[in-house]
DRENTOR-98464 format. One record per residue (C-alpha): residue number from 1; residue in one letter; x, y, z. Coordinates in nm, 2 decimals, always signed. Last residue first. Layout:
REM DRENTOR-98464
node vovo: NUM; kolgu: a; px: X; py: Y; pz: Z
...
END
This chain:
REM DRENTOR-98464
node vovo: 204; kolgu: t; px: -1.04; py: -1.60; pz: +0.83
node vovo: 203; kolgu: k; px: -0.80; py: -1.56; pz: +1.10
node vovo: 202; kolgu: g; px: -0.56; py: -1.87; pz: +1.00
node vovo: 201; kolgu: t; px: -0.31; py: -1.66; pz: +0.91
node vovo: 200; kolgu: k; px: -0.36; py: -1.77; pz: +0.48
node vovo: 199; kolgu: a; px: -0.69; py: -1.61; pz: +0.56
node vovo: 198; kolgu: i; px: -0.56; py: -1.31; pz: +0.64
node vovo: 197; kolgu: v; px: -0.39; py: -1.29; pz: +0.30
node vovo: 196; kolgu: n; px: -0.67; py: -1.33; pz: +0.12
node vovo: 195; kolgu: q; px: -0.83; py: -1.08; pz: +0.29
node vovo: 194; kolgu: t; px: -0.53; py: -0.83; pz: +0.22
node vovo: 193; kolgu: a; px: -0.56; py: -0.92; pz: -0.16
node vovo: 192; kolgu: v; px: -0.97; py: -0.90; pz: -0.20
node vovo: 191; kolgu: i; px: -0.94; py: -0.56; pz: +0.01
node vovo: 190; kolgu: i; px: -0.69; py: -0.42; pz: -0.23
node vovo: 189; kolgu: i; px: -0.81; py: -0.57; pz: -0.51
node vovo: 188; kolgu: r; px: -1.13; py: -0.32; pz: -0.49
node vovo: 187; kolgu: h; px: -1.00; py: +0.01; pz: -0.42
node vovo: 186; kolgu: e; px: -0.72; py: -0.09; pz: -0.66
node vovo: 185; kolgu: a; px: -0.99; py: -0.10; pz: -0.96
node vovo: 184; kolgu: e; px: -1.16; py: +0.17; pz: -0.83
node vovo: 183; kolgu: h; px: -0.81; py: +0.34; pz: -0.81
node vovo: 182; kolgu: v; px: -0.74; py: +0.22; pz: -1.19
node vovo: 181; kolgu: r; px: -1.05; py: +0.32; pz: -1.32
node vovo: 180; kolgu: k; px: -1.00; py: +0.73; pz: -1.18
node vovo: 179; kolgu: a; px: -0.69; py: +0.71; pz: -1.39
node vovo: 178; kolgu: f; px: -0.83; py: +0.67; pz: -1.69
node vovo: 177; kolgu: s; px: -1.06; py: +0.91; pz: -1.67
node vovo: 176; kolgu: e; px: -0.81; py: +1.19; pz: -1.53
node vovo: 175; kolgu: l; px: -0.57; py: +1.06; pz: -1.81
node vovo: 174; kolgu: t; px: -0.77; py: +1.13; pz: -2.07
node vovo: 173; kolgu: d; px: -1.00; py: +0.83; pz: -2.22
node vovo: 172; kolgu: n; px: -1.18; py: +0.83; pz: -2.59
node vovo: 171; kolgu: p; px: -0.98; py: +0.56; pz: -2.74
node vovo: 170; kolgu: r; px: -1.06; py: +0.38; pz: -2.41
node vovo: 169; kolgu: i; px: -0.78; py: +0.23; pz: -2.19
node vovo: 168; kolgu: p; px: -0.86; py: -0.07; pz: -2.07
node vovo: 167; kolgu: v; px: -0.74; py: -0.22; pz: -1.66
node vovo: 166; kolgu: i; px: -0.64; py: -0.55; pz: -1.57
node vovo: 165; kolgu: e; px: -0.68; py: -0.63; pz: -1.24
node vovo: 164; kolgu: q; px: -0.40; py: -0.82; pz: -1.00
node vovo: 163; kolgu: m; px: -0.34; py: -1.01; pz: -0.76
node vovo: 162; kolgu: i; px: -0.15; py: -1.19; pz: -0.51
node vovo: 161; kolgu: v; px: +0.20; py: -1.09; pz: -0.68
node vovo: 160; kolgu: a; px: +0.51; py: -1.20; pz: -0.55
node vovo: 159; kolgu: g; px: +0.76; py: -0.92; pz: -0.53
node vovo: 158; kolgu: a; px: +0.90; py: -0.68; pz: -0.78
node vovo: 157; kolgu: d; px: +0.73; py: -0.35; pz: -0.72
node vovo: 156; kolgu: i; px: +1.02; py: -0.21; pz: -0.61
node vovo: 155; kolgu: e; px: +1.35; py: -0.46; pz: -0.53
node vovo: 154; kolgu: p; px: +1.34; py: -0.54; pz: -0.15
node vovo: 153; kolgu: i; px: +1.01; py: -0.71; pz: -0.11
node vovo: 152; kolgu: a; px: +0.65; py: -0.68; pz: -0.06
node vovo: 151; kolgu: y; px: +0.41; py: -0.89; pz: -0.15
node vovo: 150; kolgu: h; px: +0.21; py: -0.80; pz: -0.41
node vovo: 149; kolgu: v; px: -0.14; py: -0.61; pz: -0.51
node vovo: 148; kolgu: m; px: -0.21; py: -0.53; pz: -0.82
node vovo: 147; kolgu: c; px: -0.32; py: -0.27; pz: -1.06
node vovo: 146; kolgu: g; px: -0.42; py: -0.21; pz: -1.41
node vovo: 145; kolgu: g; px: -0.33; py: -0.07; pz: -1.77
node vovo: 144; kolgu: e; px: -0.40; py: -0.17; pz: -2.14
node vovo: 143; kolgu: a; px: -0.35; py: -0.08; pz: -2.46
node vovo: 142; kolgu: t; px: +0.02; py: -0.07; pz: -2.51
node vovo: 141; kolgu: e; px: +0.33; py: +0.11; pz: -2.70
node vovo: 140; kolgu: g; px: +0.04; py: +0.35; pz: -2.94
node vovo: 139; kolgu: r; px: +0.26; py: +0.62; pz: -2.85
node vovo: 138; kolgu: q; px: -0.09; py: +0.80; pz: -2.64
node vovo: 137; kolgu: f; px: -0.11; py: +0.46; pz: -2.46
node vovo: 136; kolgu: a; px: +0.27; py: +0.46; pz: -2.31
node vovo: 135; kolgu: t; px: +0.16; py: +0.84; pz: -2.19
node vovo: 134; kolgu: f; px: -0.11; py: +0.67; pz: -2.04
node vovo: 133; kolgu: t; px: +0.11; py: +0.39; pz: -1.84
node vovo: 132; kolgu: r; px: +0.41; py: +0.64; pz: -1.75
node vovo: 131; kolgu: e; px: +0.09; py: +0.88; pz: -1.60
node vovo: 130; kolgu: i; px: -0.05; py: +0.58; pz: -1.37
node vovo: 129; kolgu: a; px: +0.30; py: +0.47; pz: -1.29
node vovo: 128; kolgu: h; px: +0.40; py: +0.83; pz: -1.21
node vovo: 127; kolgu: t; px: +0.63; py: +0.62; pz: -0.89
node vovo: 126; kolgu: g; px: +0.82; py: +0.30; pz: -0.92
node vovo: 125; kolgu: a; px: +0.78; py: -0.01; pz: -1.12
node vovo: 124; kolgu: f; px: +0.62; py: +0.08; pz: -1.50
node vovo: 123; kolgu: q; px: +0.53; py: -0.30; pz: -1.60
node vovo: 122; kolgu: g; px: +0.66; py: -0.62; pz: -1.49
node vovo: 121; kolgu: p; px: +0.34; py: -0.69; pz: -1.31
node vovo: 120; kolgu: l; px: +0.04; py: -0.47; pz: -1.38
node vovo: 119; kolgu: a; px: +0.02; py: -0.06; pz: -1.29
node vovo: 118; kolgu: p; px: -0.12; py: +0.12; pz: -0.96
node vovo: 117; kolgu: h; px: +0.12; py: -0.06; pz: -0.72
node vovo: 116; kolgu: l; px: -0.05; py: -0.20; pz: -0.36
node vovo: 115; kolgu: n; px: +0.20; py: -0.39; pz: -0.15
node vovo: 114; kolgu: i; px: +0.18; py: -0.67; pz: +0.11
node vovo: 113; kolgu: v; px: +0.42; py: -0.70; pz: +0.43
node vovo: 112; kolgu: r; px: +0.29; py: -0.99; pz: +0.63
node vovo: 111; kolgu: g; px: +0.56; py: -1.23; pz: +0.43
node vovo: 110; kolgu: p; px: +0.82; py: -1.17; pz: +0.69
node vovo: 109; kolgu: f; px: +0.77; py: -0.94; pz: +0.95
node vovo: 108; kolgu: r; px: +1.08; py: -0.85; pz: +1.07
node vovo: 107; kolgu: d; px: +1.30; py: -0.90; pz: +0.77
node vovo: 106; kolgu: l; px: +1.09; py: -0.64; pz: +0.57
node vovo: 105; kolgu: f; px: +1.19; py: -0.33; pz: +0.81
node vovo: 104; kolgu: a; px: +1.57; py: -0.39; pz: +0.83
node vovo: 103; kolgu: p; px: +1.52; py: -0.64; pz: +0.45
node vovo: 102; kolgu: s; px: +1.47; py: -0.27; pz: +0.31
node vovo: 101; kolgu: l; px: +1.13; py: -0.06; pz: +0.24
node vovo: 100; kolgu: i; px: +1.11; py: +0.15; pz: +0.01
node vovo: 99; kolgu: h; px: +0.88; py: +0.52; pz: +0.09
node vovo: 98; kolgu: m; px: +0.59; py: +0.62; pz: -0.08
node vovo: 97; kolgu: w; px: +0.30; py: +0.44; pz: +0.11
node vovo: 96; kolgu: g; px: +0.02; py: +0.45; pz: -0.11
node vovo: 95; kolgu: a; px: -0.14; py: +0.19; pz: +0.03
node vovo: 94; kolgu: l; px: +0.14; py: -0.07; pz: +0.20
node vovo: 93; kolgu: v; px: -0.07; py: -0.30; pz: +0.41
node vovo: 92; kolgu: i; px: +0.08; py: -0.49; pz: +0.70
node vovo: 91; kolgu: v; px: -0.05; py: -0.84; pz: +0.81
node vovo: 90; kolgu: d; px: -0.06; py: -1.01; pz: +1.09
node vovo: 89; kolgu: p; px: +0.04; py: -0.69; pz: +1.26
node vovo: 88; kolgu: a; px: +0.16; py: -0.74; pz: +1.66
node vovo: 87; kolgu: y; px: +0.05; py: -0.39; pz: +1.77
node vovo: 86; kolgu: p; px: +0.40; py: -0.36; pz: +1.98
node vovo: 85; kolgu: e; px: +0.59; py: -0.45; pz: +1.64
node vovo: 84; kolgu: i; px: +0.48; py: -0.18; pz: +1.48
node vovo: 83; kolgu: a; px: +0.74; py: +0.12; pz: +1.69
node vovo: 82; kolgu: r; px: +0.99; py: -0.15; pz: +1.65
node vovo: 81; kolgu: a; px: +0.96; py: -0.20; pz: +1.27
node vovo: 80; kolgu: l; px: +0.99; py: +0.19; pz: +1.19
node vovo: 79; kolgu: d; px: +1.31; py: +0.22; pz: +1.44
node vovo: 78; kolgu: t; px: +1.48; py: -0.07; pz: +1.18
node vovo: 77; kolgu: d; px: +1.34; py: +0.13; pz: +0.89
node vovo: 76; kolgu: y; px: +1.45; py: +0.47; pz: +0.98
node vovo: 75; kolgu: q; px: +1.78; py: +0.30; pz: +1.09
node vovo: 74; kolgu: a; px: +1.80; py: +0.12; pz: +0.73
node vovo: 73; kolgu: r; px: +1.75; py: +0.45; pz: +0.57
node vovo: 72; kolgu: f; px: +2.01; py: +0.67; pz: +0.80
node vovo: 71; kolgu: d; px: +2.28; py: +0.38; pz: +0.74
node vovo: 70; kolgu: p; px: +2.53; py: +0.69; pz: +0.62
node vovo: 69; kolgu: a; px: +2.44; py: +0.88; pz: +0.88
node vovo: 68; kolgu: a; px: +2.37; py: +1.20; pz: +0.77
node vovo: 67; kolgu: s; px: +2.16; py: +1.32; pz: +1.04
node vovo: 66; kolgu: d; px: +1.95; py: +1.50; pz: +0.84
node vovo: 65; kolgu: r; px: +1.80; py: +1.20; pz: +0.65
node vovo: 64; kolgu: y; px: +1.71; py: +1.02; pz: +0.97
node vovo: 63; kolgu: p; px: +1.46; py: +1.38; pz: +1.11
node vovo: 62; kolgu: k; px: +1.39; py: +1.36; pz: +0.77
node vovo: 61; kolgu: l; px: +1.24; py: +0.99; pz: +0.72
node vovo: 60; kolgu: p; px: +0.93; py: +1.09; pz: +0.94
node vovo: 59; kolgu: f; px: +0.65; py: +0.91; pz: +1.12
node vovo: 58; kolgu: y; px: +0.30; py: +1.05; pz: +1.19
node vovo: 57; kolgu: l; px: +0.17; py: +0.73; pz: +1.41
node vovo: 56; kolgu: t; px: -0.21; py: +0.73; pz: +1.37
node vovo: 55; kolgu: e; px: -0.50; py: +0.51; pz: +1.60
node vovo: 54; kolgu: i; px: -0.82; py: +0.40; pz: +1.45
node vovo: 53; kolgu: s; px: -1.16; py: +0.58; pz: +1.59
node vovo: 52; kolgu: a; px: -1.30; py: +0.58; pz: +1.21
node vovo: 51; kolgu: q; px: -1.23; py: +1.02; pz: +1.21
node vovo: 50; kolgu: e; px: -0.85; py: +0.94; pz: +1.30
node vovo: 49; kolgu: a; px: -0.81; py: +0.71; pz: +1.03
node vovo: 48; kolgu: r; px: -0.96; py: +0.96; pz: +0.78
node vovo: 47; kolgu: t; px: -0.72; py: +1.24; pz: +0.91
node vovo: 46; kolgu: l; px: -0.44; py: +0.99; pz: +0.93
node vovo: 45; kolgu: g; px: -0.57; py: +0.97; pz: +0.55
node vovo: 44; kolgu: f; px: -0.53; py: +1.33; pz: +0.48
node vovo: 43; kolgu: a; px: -0.14; py: +1.30; pz: +0.50
node vovo: 42; kolgu: k; px: -0.02; py: +1.66; pz: +0.61
node vovo: 41; kolgu: r; px: +0.23; py: +1.46; pz: +0.87
node vovo: 40; kolgu: r; px: +0.38; py: +1.28; pz: +0.57
node vovo: 39; kolgu: n; px: +0.59; py: +0.94; pz: +0.66
node vovo: 38; kolgu: s; px: +0.21; py: +0.81; pz: +0.77
node vovo: 37; kolgu: v; px: +0.13; py: +0.51; pz: +1.00
node vovo: 36; kolgu: v; px: -0.25; py: +0.41; pz: +1.07
node vovo: 35; kolgu: l; px: -0.31; py: +0.13; pz: +1.36
node vovo: 34; kolgu: m; px: -0.46; py: -0.14; pz: +1.48
node vovo: 33; kolgu: i; px: -0.70; py: -0.20; pz: +1.14
node vovo: 32; kolgu: n; px: -0.94; py: -0.48; pz: +1.25
node vovo: 31; kolgu: g; px: -0.98; py: -0.78; pz: +1.03
node vovo: 30; kolgu: h; px: -1.25; py: -1.02; pz: +0.86
node vovo: 29; kolgu: l; px: -1.25; py: -0.71; pz: +0.55
node vovo: 28; kolgu: t; px: -1.60; py: -0.78; pz: +0.39
node vovo: 27; kolgu: g; px: -1.75; py: -0.72; pz: +0.73
node vovo: 26; kolgu: n; px: -1.91; py: -0.40; pz: +0.64
node vovo: 25; kolgu: g; px: -1.67; py: -0.19; pz: +0.88
node vovo: 24; kolgu: v; px: -1.36; py: -0.37; pz: +0.74
node vovo: 23; kolgu: a; px: -1.46; py: -0.37; pz: +0.41
node vovo: 22; kolgu: d; px: -1.50; py: +0.07; pz: +0.49
node vovo: 21; kolgu: i; px: -1.17; py: +0.08; pz: +0.66
node vovo: 20; kolgu: l; px: -0.99; py: -0.12; pz: +0.38
node vovo: 19; kolgu: a; px: -1.18; py: +0.10; pz: +0.10
node vovo: 18; kolgu: q; px: -1.08; py: +0.46; pz: +0.32
node vovo: 17; kolgu: l; px: -0.72; py: +0.29; pz: +0.32
node vovo: 16; kolgu: n; px: -0.74; py: +0.28; pz: -0.05
node vovo: 15; kolgu: s; px: -0.82; py: +0.68; pz: -0.04
node vovo: 14; kolgu: g; px: -0.57; py: +0.78; pz: +0.21
node vovo: 13; kolgu: s; px: -0.52; py: +1.10; pz: +0.08
node vovo: 12; kolgu: g; px: -0.12; py: +1.07; pz: +0.14
node vovo: 11; kolgu: s; px: +0.15; py: +0.86; pz: +0.27
node vovo: 10; kolgu: i; px: +0.06; py: +0.54; pz: +0.34
node vovo: 9; kolgu: l; px: +0.13; py: +0.26; pz: +0.57
node vovo: 8; kolgu: v; px: -0.16; py: +0.02; pz: +0.72
node vovo: 7; kolgu: v; px: -0.18; py: -0.20; pz: +1.01
node vovo: 6; kolgu: i; px: -0.37; py: -0.51; pz: +1.06
node vovo: 5; kolgu: r; px: -0.48; py: -0.74; pz: +1.32
node vovo: 4; kolgu: a; px: -0.67; py: -1.04; pz: +1.21
node vovo: 3; kolgu: k; px: -1.00; py: -1.12; pz: +1.43
node vovo: 2; kolgu: d; px: -0.95; py: -1.38; pz: +1.68
node vovo: 1; kolgu: m; px: -1.15; py: -1.67; pz: +1.71
END
């Protein structure tokens, strides 16, 4: 049976991408990463991909924004989808991808786009989720954070949850120590959630 075809979208250091690369390498994740896309040229994740002999694509938003077209975001998403379609992905993993995808992209890959978010369902959608969780802890508003992988929909961090992991906040935690444990949890669940989606394609 053919292995599942995976495309990963990143914007930063790519530590979660590295977890996926390692999982493919050791057989935990039954697929092949066909392409890594970044909307930031200096994202270290591109280097990680190149070191693993994975094809990369730099696909910036700025030229579309500079065009001043009223629908530039939808056009970006349309063109990004066209660039990815030849790779025939079974699953597209948003692993630190800092761009909200519209139906112009998502509708081209129904049920195949999943997103990793460093907060629990219904809590701290959007950016700086770890920092916002820790601030809420300091205010006595929460005792735990966590992370989740969910299906991507146009609404931010609101799609159906595939997997989540709670990360308790310890009394002696700093933001750095809490963030480290959240990232460790992310590395675990992104692999399991991606494999769960792959299993639904029949490419187990």
